[in-house]
N, CA, C and O of each residue as an XYZ file, in Angstrom:
788
protein
N      -7.076    154.038    224.326
C      -7.875    154.663    223.267
C      -7.975    156.155    223.520
O      -8.372    156.563    224.612
N      -7.622    156.990    222.535
C      -7.690    158.433    222.721
C      -9.103    158.908    223.037
O     -10.084    158.357    222.537
N      -9.193    159.936    223.873
C     -10.487    160.509    224.233
C     -11.031    161.364    223.102
O     -10.303    162.176    222.529
N     -12.324    161.186    222.771
C     -12.942    161.996    221.723
C     -13.453    163.318    222.275
O     -13.850    164.190    221.502
N     -13.454    163.490    223.606
C     -13.962    164.710    224.228
C     -12.851    165.714    224.513
O     -13.113    166.801    225.028
N     -11.627    165.359    224.184
C     -10.494    166.213    224.511
C     -10.567    167.520    223.727
O     -10.796    167.516    222.518
N     -10.369    168.646    224.434
C     -10.440    169.959    223.770
C      -9.170    170.261    222.984
O      -9.165    171.145    222.128
N      -8.093    169.531    223.270
C      -6.847    169.748    222.546
C      -6.948    169.154    221.145
O      -7.340    167.999    220.975
N      -6.595    169.948    220.156
C      -6.695    169.518    218.761
C      -5.379    168.898    218.312
O      -4.306    169.434    218.587
N      -5.466    167.781    217.630
C      -4.284    167.131    217.078
C      -4.149    167.474    215.596
O      -5.129    167.484    214.851
N      -2.918    167.754    215.192
C      -2.597    168.000    213.785
C      -1.530    166.996    213.366
O      -0.474    166.915    213.993
N      -1.794    166.239    212.320
C      -0.781    165.368    211.739
C      -0.079    166.142    210.636
O      -0.692    166.504    209.632
N       1.202    166.391    210.828
C       1.969    167.153    209.845
C       2.620    166.246    208.833
O       3.843    166.106    208.808
N       1.806    165.626    207.994
C       2.330    164.657    207.035
C       1.369    164.485    205.872
O       0.151    164.495    206.051
N       1.927    164.328    204.679
C       1.113    164.040    203.498
C       0.952    162.538    203.287
O       0.274    162.110    202.352
N       1.569    161.739    204.147
C       1.574    160.284    203.967
C       0.201    159.666    204.218
O      -0.347    159.810    205.311
N      -0.362    158.980    203.221
C      -1.632    158.289    203.449
C      -1.489    157.134    204.431
O      -2.464    156.733    205.068
N      -0.276    156.597    204.556
C      -0.036    155.468    205.455
C      -0.068    155.919    206.912
O      -0.650    155.247    207.764
N       0.561    157.063    207.195
C       0.513    157.597    208.564
C      -0.917    157.975    208.939
O      -1.369    157.716    210.055
N      -1.614    158.587    207.995
C      -3.001    158.994    208.246
C      -3.854    157.785    208.614
O      -4.592    157.819    209.598
N      -3.756    156.722    207.829
C      -4.563    155.529    208.093
C      -4.156    154.867    209.404
O      -5.010    154.401    210.158
N      -2.860    154.824    209.675
C      -2.367    154.206    210.907
C      -2.936    154.906    212.134
O      -3.379    154.245    213.073
N      -2.928    156.237    212.135
C      -3.451    156.978    213.284
C      -4.972    156.898    213.362
O      -5.535    156.851    214.455
N      -5.635    156.882    212.216
C      -7.092    156.696    212.226
C      -7.452    155.334    212.804
O      -8.381    155.218    213.603
N      -6.712    154.302    212.398
C      -6.963    152.952    212.910
C      -6.699    152.861    214.410
O      -7.299    152.042    215.105
N      -5.785    153.719    214.907
C      -5.481    153.743    216.343
C      -6.509    154.548    217.134
O      -6.425    154.623    218.360
N      -7.485    155.155    216.440
C      -8.571    155.859    217.113
C      -8.386    157.349    217.279
O      -9.178    157.998    217.962
N      -7.351    157.907    216.666
C      -7.113    159.344    216.797
C      -8.000    160.142    215.842
O      -8.305    159.702    214.733
N      -8.406    161.327    216.302
C      -9.132    162.286    215.468
C      -8.206    163.480    215.281
O      -7.712    164.041    216.259
N      -7.966    163.875    214.032
C      -6.962    164.909    213.778
C      -7.210    165.569    212.432
O      -7.928    165.040    211.583
N      -6.599    166.737    212.254
C      -6.541    167.393    210.954
C      -5.161    167.149    210.362
O      -4.241    166.732    211.066
N      -5.022    167.407    209.078
C      -3.746    167.193    208.394
C      -3.221    168.511    207.827
O      -3.957    169.264    207.188
N      -1.945    168.773    208.070
C      -1.227    169.888    207.446
C       0.066    169.319    206.856
O       0.631    168.366    207.394
N       0.522    169.898    205.768
C       1.756    169.400    205.163
C       2.859    170.449    205.232
O       2.603    171.653    205.206
N       4.088    169.959    205.321
C       5.239    170.857    205.474
C       5.737    171.378    204.131
O       6.188    172.520    204.031
N       5.656    170.544    203.104
C       6.119    170.921    201.761
C       7.571    171.403    201.770
O       7.896    172.444    201.200
N       8.430    170.631    202.422
C       9.857    170.960    202.435
C      10.601    170.031    201.475
O      10.094    168.970    201.110
N      11.794    170.432    201.074
C      12.648    169.587    200.244
C      13.512    168.740    201.176
O      14.553    169.184    201.660
N      13.057    167.512    201.414
C      13.759    166.646    202.367
C      15.162    166.294    201.897
O      16.036    166.011    202.717
N      15.389    166.307    200.593
C      16.706    165.942    200.051
C      17.786    166.950    200.443
O      18.977    166.644    200.391
N      17.357    168.167    200.841
C      18.334    169.182    201.253
C      18.838    168.943    202.676
O      19.820    169.551    203.102
N      18.168    168.066    203.401
C      18.571    167.748    204.774
C      19.300    166.412    204.733
O      18.694    165.380    204.445
N      20.585    166.428    205.018
C      21.395    165.213    204.929
C      22.163    164.998    206.223
O      22.544    165.952    206.902
N      22.385    163.733    206.556
C      23.226    163.375    207.693
C      23.606    161.909    207.528
O      22.755    161.079    207.206
N      24.857    161.590    207.744
C      25.301    160.196    207.602
C      24.779    159.313    208.723
O      24.715    158.091    208.585
N      24.408    159.941    209.833
C      23.777    159.220    210.940
C      22.274    159.195    210.659
O      21.611    160.231    210.728
N      21.740    158.023    210.345
C      20.346    157.935    209.897
C      19.348    158.296    210.990
O      18.251    158.768    210.694
N      19.715    158.080    212.240
C      18.845    158.517    213.347
C      18.731    160.034    213.356
O      17.639    160.587    213.492
N      19.873    160.700    213.208
C      19.865    162.170    213.179
C      19.155    162.681    211.932
O      18.486    163.714    211.976
N      19.297    161.965    210.822
C      18.658    162.375    209.571
C      17.141    162.430    209.721
O      16.522    163.448    209.411
N      16.536    161.331    210.198
C      15.066    161.318    210.304
C      14.577    162.294    211.369
O      13.499    162.874    211.238
N      15.371    162.474    212.425
C      14.981    163.424    213.464
C      15.039    164.856    212.931
O      14.134    165.653    213.179
N      16.099    165.174    212.203
C      16.231    166.525    211.638
C      15.114    166.832    210.642
O      14.615    167.956    210.592
N      14.726    165.832    209.850
C      13.633    166.046    208.892
C      12.308    166.212    209.628
O      11.499    167.066    209.264
N      12.082    165.406    210.658
C      10.861    165.549    211.458
C      10.764    166.921    212.107
O       9.689    167.521    212.142
N      11.883    167.419    212.621
C      11.909    168.752    213.239
C      11.713    169.852    212.194
O      11.039    170.848    212.455
N      12.307    169.666    211.011
C      12.142    170.655    209.935
C      10.685    170.723    209.474
O      10.179    171.803    209.166
N      10.023    169.587    209.428
C       8.591    169.568    209.083
C       7.787    170.347    210.126
O       6.906    171.137    209.785
N       8.104    170.114    211.390
C       7.416    170.832    212.478
C       7.604    172.335    212.327
O       6.637    173.094    212.388
N       8.847    172.765    212.130
C       9.137    174.200    212.026
C       8.433    174.828    210.823
O       7.915    175.941    210.916
N       8.414    174.113    209.694
C       7.787    174.649    208.481
C       6.279    174.802    208.663
O       5.697    175.798    208.232
N       5.655    173.828    209.295
C       4.200    173.890    209.508
C       3.850    174.984    210.505
O       2.874    175.708    210.311
N       4.631    175.112    211.567
C       4.377    176.171    212.551
C       4.549    177.555    211.924
O       3.823    178.489    212.267
N       5.506    177.686    211.011
C       5.759    178.984    210.373
C       4.623    179.394    209.435
O       4.388    180.584    209.223
N       3.923    178.412    208.878
C       2.873    178.703    207.893
C       1.473    178.794    208.495
O       0.533    179.204    207.814
N       1.327    178.416    209.764
C      -0.003    178.336    210.370
C      -0.044    179.053    211.712
O       0.952    179.102    212.433
N      -1.196    179.602    212.035
C      -1.406    180.244    213.334
C      -2.362    179.361    214.139
O      -3.580    179.532    214.085
N      -1.785    178.415    214.884
C      -2.589    177.432    215.600
C      -3.077    177.967    216.939
O      -2.421    178.800    217.564
N      -4.228    177.483    217.368
C      -4.727    177.724    218.716
C      -3.730    177.143    219.720
O      -3.097    176.128    219.429
N      -3.576    177.764    220.903
C      -2.650    177.211    221.904
C      -2.961    175.759    222.286
O      -2.054    174.997    222.622
N      -4.245    175.379    222.234
C      -4.621    173.998    222.556
C      -4.479    173.108    221.328
O      -5.431    172.459    220.896
N      -3.277    173.093    220.780
C      -2.999    172.290    219.583
C      -1.713    171.511    219.788
O      -0.726    172.034    220.305
N      -1.740    170.257    219.375
C      -0.536    169.425    219.384
C      -0.252    168.993    217.949
O      -1.105    168.411    217.279
N       0.959    169.288    217.493
C       1.394    168.957    216.136
C       2.277    167.714    216.172
O       3.200    167.615    216.981
N       1.982    166.774    215.288
C       2.732    165.516    215.204
C       3.406    165.443    213.836
O       2.732    165.516    212.808
N       4.729    165.300    213.818
C       5.435    165.075    212.555
C       6.311    163.838    212.689
O       6.591    163.368    213.792
N       6.735    163.324    211.546
C       7.505    162.085    211.542
C       8.278    161.983    210.240
O       7.937    162.632    209.251
N       9.314    161.171    210.247
C      10.006    160.848    209.005
C      10.566    159.442    209.123
O      10.803    158.940    210.222
N      10.774    158.819    207.976
C      11.247    157.434    207.969
C      12.212    157.224    206.816
O      11.973    157.673    205.695
N      13.305    156.535    207.109
C      14.191    156.045    206.055
C      14.529    154.591    206.360
O      14.379    154.108    207.482
N      14.988    153.920    205.317
C      15.388    152.521    205.422
C      16.852    152.424    205.030
O      17.299    153.096    204.101
N      17.598    151.585    205.741
C      18.940    151.254    205.262
C      19.019    149.740    205.109
O      18.473    148.987    205.915
N      19.703    149.319    204.069
C      19.927    147.881    203.874
C      21.421    147.659    203.777
O      22.094    148.191    202.894
N      21.930    146.857    204.709
C      23.373    146.646    204.812
C      24.125    147.975    204.869
O      25.204    148.122    204.296
N      23.523    148.946    205.579
C      24.170    150.232    205.810
C      23.964    151.276    204.733
O      24.423    152.409    204.880
N      23.273    150.918    203.639
C      23.047    151.873    202.545
C      21.657    152.489    202.669
O      20.662    151.790    202.856
N      21.615    153.821    202.559
C      20.365    154.561    202.719
C      19.404    154.298    201.567
O      19.788    154.266    200.398
N      18.116    154.109    201.946
C      17.055    153.976    200.947
C      15.885    154.848    201.361
O      15.298    154.663    202.427
N      15.558    155.798    200.504
C      14.401    156.656    200.755
C      13.298    156.250    199.775
O      13.233    155.086    199.379
N      12.441    157.175    199.381
C      11.361    156.816    198.458
C      11.961    156.370    197.119
O      12.783    157.087    196.548
N      11.564    155.201    196.613
C      12.092    154.758    195.317
C      11.569    155.643    194.187
O      10.494    156.233    194.291
N      12.345    155.725    193.111
C      11.968    156.629    192.014
C      11.651    155.892    190.714
O      11.192    156.514    189.756
N      11.887    154.576    190.661
C      11.618    153.842    189.422
C      11.293    152.384    189.734
O      11.611    151.875    190.809
N      10.652    151.724    188.769
C      10.359    150.290    188.914
C      11.647    149.491    189.035
O      11.739    148.542    189.813
N      12.643    149.897    188.244
C      13.923    149.188    188.267
C      14.544    149.233    189.659
O      15.112    148.249    190.133
N      14.426    150.393    190.303
C      14.976    150.546    191.650
C      14.221    149.660    192.641
O      14.840    148.997    193.473
N      12.902    149.645    192.559
C      12.092    148.804    193.455
C      12.464    147.334    193.287
O      12.660    146.624    194.273
N      12.559    146.882    192.046
C      12.879    145.476    191.780
C      14.267    145.130    192.301
O      14.448    144.106    192.960
N      15.243    145.976    192.010
C      16.620    145.719    192.465
C      16.698    145.674    193.984
O      17.331    144.780    194.547
N      16.058    146.634    194.654
C      16.093    146.676    196.115
C      15.467    145.426    196.715
O      16.036    144.816    197.621
N      14.294    145.042    196.209
C      13.580    143.912    196.810
C      14.289    142.584    196.557
O      14.155    141.644    197.341
N      15.035    142.511    195.472
C      15.841    141.307    195.237
C      17.003    141.233    196.217
O      17.469    140.144    196.554
N      17.469    142.388    196.673
C      18.602    142.430    197.606
C      18.194    142.158    199.050
O      19.021    141.721    199.850
N      16.934    142.409    199.393
C      16.535    142.349    200.798
C      16.851    141.027    201.505
O      17.249    141.062    202.669
N      16.693    139.856    200.858
C      17.022    138.617    201.576
C      18.509    138.463    201.904
O      18.889    137.585    202.678
N      19.345    139.318    201.313
C      20.789    139.257    201.570
C      21.148    140.329    202.591
O      21.313    141.497    202.240
N      21.267    139.940    203.820
C      21.654    140.904    204.852
C      20.483    141.361    205.697
O      19.458    140.685    205.785
N      20.651    142.535    206.324
C      19.660    143.039    207.275
C      19.177    144.424    206.862
O      19.950    145.266    206.405
N      17.881    144.633    207.036
C      17.261    145.920    206.753
C      16.949    146.614    208.071
O      16.437    145.988    209.000
N      17.251    147.890    208.155
C      16.951    148.670    209.356
C      16.056    149.839    208.984
O      16.327    150.574    208.035
N      14.981    149.995    209.752
C      14.037    151.092    209.547
C      14.239    152.111    210.660
O      14.229    151.753    211.838
N      14.421    153.374    210.299
C      14.567    154.472    211.259
C      13.352    155.381    211.121
O      13.082    155.901    210.039
N      12.625    155.570    212.209
C      11.414    156.391    212.154
C      11.422    157.395    213.302
O      11.480    157.019    214.473
N      11.362    158.681    212.946
C      11.316    159.720    213.982
C       9.874    160.057    214.318
O       8.976    159.901    213.491
N       9.665    160.524    215.550
C       8.373    161.054    215.978
C       8.649    162.352    216.731
O       9.417    162.376    217.692
N       8.008    163.431    216.278
C       8.166    164.748    216.897
C       6.778    165.237    217.279
O       5.891    165.330    216.431
N       6.591    165.550    218.557
C       5.280    165.977    219.057
C       5.453    167.325    219.750
O       6.198    167.442    220.724
N       4.756    168.343    219.239
C       4.928    169.718    219.735
C       3.608    170.273    220.248
O       2.609    170.283    219.528
N       3.605    170.734    221.496
C       2.432    171.400    222.078
C       2.588    172.899    221.853
O       3.529    173.515    222.354
N       1.662    173.482    221.096
C       1.777    174.891    220.707
C       1.727    175.810    221.923
O       2.580    176.687    222.068
N       0.744    175.622    222.794
C       0.576    176.499    223.954
C       1.723    176.424    224.938
O       2.136    177.439    225.499
N       2.239    175.224    225.148
C       3.363    175.040    226.075
C       4.702    175.355    225.417
O       5.709    175.522    226.106
N       4.719    175.435    224.089
C       5.956    175.579    223.319
C       6.962    174.503    223.730
O       8.145    174.773    223.935
N       6.457    173.287    223.842
C       7.281    172.154    224.280
C       7.281    171.084    223.196
O       6.234    170.715    222.665
N       8.474    170.593    222.881
C       8.629    169.570    221.852
C       9.250    168.315    222.455
O      10.268    168.380    223.143
N       8.623    167.180    222.188
C       9.179    165.885    222.568
C       9.536    165.144    221.289
O       8.791    165.185    220.310
N      10.674    164.468    221.300
C      11.128    163.820    220.071
C      11.861    162.522    220.375
O      12.474    162.363    221.430
N      11.782    161.601    219.425
C      12.447    160.313    219.584
C      12.629    159.672    218.213
O      12.002    160.076    217.234
N      13.493    158.671    218.162
C      13.666    157.867    216.953
C      13.526    156.405    217.342
O      14.187    155.933    218.268
N      12.663    155.693    216.633
C      12.481    154.266    216.868
C      13.157    153.497    215.740
O      13.145    153.930    214.588
N      13.743    152.358    216.080
C      14.500    151.575    215.101
C      13.972    150.143    215.073
O      13.751    149.532    216.119
N      13.777    149.620    213.875
C      13.319    148.242    213.692
C      14.288    147.528    212.755
O      14.675    148.074    211.721
N      14.677    146.310    213.117
C      15.555    145.498    212.269
C      14.752    144.346    211.666
O      13.957    143.701    212.350
N      14.972    144.102    210.382
C      14.230    143.051    209.677
C      15.207    142.163    208.913
O      16.099    142.652    208.220
N      15.025    140.848    209.052
C      15.731    139.882    208.206
C      14.677    139.191    207.345
O      13.635    138.756    207.836
N      14.972    139.102    206.056
C      13.980    138.627    205.099
C      14.235    137.198    204.670
O      15.378    136.749    204.588
N      13.143    136.485    204.393
C      13.218    135.205    203.710
C      13.158    135.451    202.210
O      13.329    136.579    201.747
N      12.914    134.395    201.466
C      12.806    134.528    200.002
C      11.543    135.316    199.656
O      10.463    135.038    200.177
N      11.692    136.290    198.779
C      10.559    137.100    198.325
C      10.233    136.679    196.892
O      11.066    136.845    196.001
N       9.032    136.135    196.653
C       8.689    135.661    195.306
C       8.777    136.776    194.258
O       8.463    137.934    194.532
N       9.208    136.402    193.065
C       9.341    137.370    191.970
C       8.017    138.066    191.680
O       7.996    139.265    191.401
N       6.903    137.317    191.744
C       5.592    137.912    191.453
C       5.273    139.027    192.447
O       4.670    140.035    192.080
N       5.682    138.844    193.713
C       5.427    139.854    194.745
C       6.272    141.096    194.481
O       5.797    142.222    194.623
N       7.521    140.881    194.098
C       8.408    142.006    193.791
C       7.821    142.848    192.654
O       7.842    144.078    192.712
N       7.301    142.183    191.629
C       6.735    142.920    190.492
C       5.415    143.589    190.860
O       5.090    144.652    190.331
N       4.653    142.973    191.765
C       3.438    143.629    192.266
C       3.796    144.929    192.976
O       3.139    145.953    192.787
N       4.846    144.877    193.796
C       5.302    146.074    194.510
C       5.755    147.145    193.513
O       5.448    148.326    193.678
N       6.481    146.725    192.489
C       7.008    147.678    191.504
C       5.891    148.343    190.706
O       6.042    149.477    190.249
N       4.769    147.641    190.537
C       3.649    148.180    189.755
C       2.603    148.892    190.606
O       1.630    149.425    190.072
N       2.795    148.907    191.917
C       1.839    149.556    192.819
C       2.260    151.012    193.032
O       3.335    151.257    193.580
N       1.441    151.988    192.614
C       1.810    153.408    192.780
C       2.089    153.789    194.230
O       2.861    154.713    194.485
N       1.469    153.089    195.187
C       1.663    153.426    196.598
C       3.090    153.132    197.065
O       3.560    153.726    198.035
N       3.773    152.223    196.382
C       5.154    151.891    196.745
C       6.048    153.128    196.697
O       7.024    153.222    197.441
N       5.717    154.072    195.825
C       6.576    155.234    195.595
C       6.242    156.410    196.510
O       6.830    157.484    196.387
N       5.306    156.207    197.419
C       4.891    157.280    198.323
C       5.561    157.195    199.696
O       5.317    158.040    200.558
N       6.395    156.189    199.900
C       7.041    156.058    201.204
C       8.302    155.234    201.113
O       8.496    154.461    200.175
N       9.170    155.413    202.117
C      10.416    154.656    202.145
C      10.243    153.320    202.850
O      11.053    152.410    202.671
N       9.190    153.199    203.651
C       8.988    151.995    204.453
C       8.246    150.907    203.705
O       7.959    151.027    202.514
N       7.941    149.840    204.434
C       7.236    148.708    203.849
C       5.759    148.886    204.166
O       5.220    148.284    205.095
N       5.120    149.739    203.360
C       3.792    150.237    203.694
C       2.700    149.197    203.488
O       1.618    149.308    204.065
N       2.977    148.189    202.668
C       2.025    147.099    202.499
C       2.344    146.038    203.540
O       3.334    145.316    203.418
N       1.504    145.945    204.562
C       1.793    145.014    205.652
C       1.873    143.572    205.167
O       2.574    142.757    205.768
N       1.163    143.246    204.085
C       1.213    141.886    203.552
C       2.640    141.521    203.141
O       3.033    140.356    203.209
N       3.412    142.525    202.713
C       4.794    142.271    202.313
C       5.624    141.776    203.490
O       6.598    141.046    203.306
N       5.239    142.171    204.694
C       5.993    141.767    205.888
C       5.848    140.282    206.199
O       6.547    139.765    207.070
N       4.947    139.587    205.498
C       4.856    138.126    205.653
C       6.166    137.458    205.254
O       6.456    136.343    205.689
N       6.949    138.129    204.435
C       8.193    137.544    203.947
C       9.381    137.855    204.861
O      10.522    137.522    204.542
N       9.105    138.489    205.986
C      10.162    138.731    206.976
C      10.403    137.460    207.786
O       9.460    136.861    208.302
N      11.665    137.051    207.896
C      12.007    135.894    208.735
C      11.976    136.276    210.198
O      11.534    135.501    211.046
N      12.449    137.481    210.491
C      12.440    137.968    211.874
C      12.349    139.486    211.872
O      12.890    140.163    210.997
N      11.650    139.997    212.875
C      11.493    141.445    213.027
C      11.753    141.815    214.476
O      11.119    141.270    215.380
N      12.674    142.731    214.704
C      12.934    143.238    216.054
C      12.429    144.670    216.123
O      13.079    145.591    215.628
N      11.263    144.852    216.741
C      10.680    146.177    216.836
C       9.214    146.152    216.461
O       8.650    145.095    216.177
N       8.600    147.325    216.461
C       7.152    147.450    216.272
C       6.792    147.649    214.802
O       7.439    148.413    214.087
N       5.742    146.944    214.364
C       5.304    147.036    212.975
C       4.796    148.436    212.639
O       4.986    148.902    211.516
N       4.147    149.121    213.601
C       3.643    150.470    213.299
C       4.784    151.429    212.961
O       4.601    152.370    212.189
N       5.949    151.191    213.537
C       7.129    151.997    213.201
C       7.513    151.796    211.739
O       7.873    152.750    211.049
N       7.436    150.553    211.271
C       7.772    150.237    209.880
C       6.814    150.944    208.922
O       7.214    151.356    207.833
N       5.549    151.084    209.328
C       4.546    151.748    208.487
C       4.726    153.267    208.508
O       4.433    153.940    207.520
N       5.216    153.819    209.653
C       5.485    155.253    209.625
C       5.246    156.064    210.875
O       5.578    157.250    210.898
N       4.671    155.463    211.942
C       4.513    156.182    213.214
C       4.664    155.188    214.368
O       3.910    154.218    214.435
N       5.620    155.406    215.277
C       5.696    154.565    216.476
C       4.596    154.971    217.461
O       4.795    155.846    218.304
N       3.441    154.329    217.343
C       2.243    154.770    218.062
C       2.431    154.740    219.575
O       1.944    155.629    220.273
N       3.130    153.734    220.088
C       3.282    153.643    221.553
C       4.094    154.826    222.082
O       3.828    155.314    223.180
N       5.088    155.295    221.308
C       5.870    156.464    221.718
C       5.008    157.714    221.621
O       5.065    158.583    222.491
N       4.214    157.803    220.568
C       3.281    158.924    220.425
C       2.346    159.000    221.623
O       2.126    160.080    222.171
N       1.797    157.866    222.033
C       0.894    157.832    223.194
C       1.603    158.354    224.446
O       1.034    159.138    225.205
N       2.838    157.919    224.654
C       3.608    158.373    225.825
C       3.824    159.884    225.781
O       3.692    160.560    226.801
N       4.154    160.413    224.609
C       4.390    161.853    224.475
C       3.108    162.651    224.710
O       3.135    163.693    225.365
N       1.994    162.167    224.181
C       0.715    162.854    224.394
C       0.350    162.870    225.873
O      -0.174    163.859    226.387
N       0.631    161.774    226.539
C       0.381    161.702    227.989
C       1.228    162.742    228.713
O       0.736    163.455    229.587
N       2.512    162.822    228.342
C       3.427    163.765    228.994
C       3.015    165.218    228.745
O       3.231    166.081    229.595
N       2.429    165.481    227.588
C       2.010    166.845    227.246
C       0.603    167.175    227.738
O       0.076    168.249    227.449
N       0.004    166.258    228.476
C      -1.292    166.532    229.104
C      -2.496    166.323    228.224
O      -3.583    166.804    228.544
N      -2.334    165.617    227.121
C      -3.445    165.427    226.189
C      -4.609    164.654    226.812
O      -5.769    164.910    226.490
N      -4.300    163.716    227.697
C      -5.354    162.853    228.252
C      -5.937    163.371    229.558
O      -6.790    162.713    230.155
N      -5.489    164.549    230.015
C      -6.007    165.072    231.286
C      -7.355    165.738    231.103
O      -7.936    166.233    232.069
């Protein structure tokens, strides 16, 4: 459990309500800053490199726009999904959501989530990419349409409604990564950067 007496300030560099809730549920106290970058301009066929490059670009953009105290740690992240090797980012239409969710039981879904943690005073950045593989069972049509009609579905590339994960036949990896932050890796990085001292 993170210390509430720590003088080091945490900044979550993300507009994602899912990441915010995940870190709040994990006991972290933090402020939020957004990068406001065009993620579509950052491309890479290697999905691990893609999410890492976007996470680093978010960090750089936030640092450029803000003058943080040296006792500040900035956390950024990015997530994409691939299904049978095809990239899937934030859906843009109901038709896309429905088509994608009908395809999920056919093949394997892979979630790539980067975590970038930067200590301002030390000018030190730690970074990693966590990967989760999911095989799906049958997803009821009513659930697919619920997802398509939920505005929150369009705010992230991952499976942000944990109830939807009930339809996973098997999952290799951590559920928090699927939501948007690999918390155990974040904890390790904070420890390495002296946050808990």
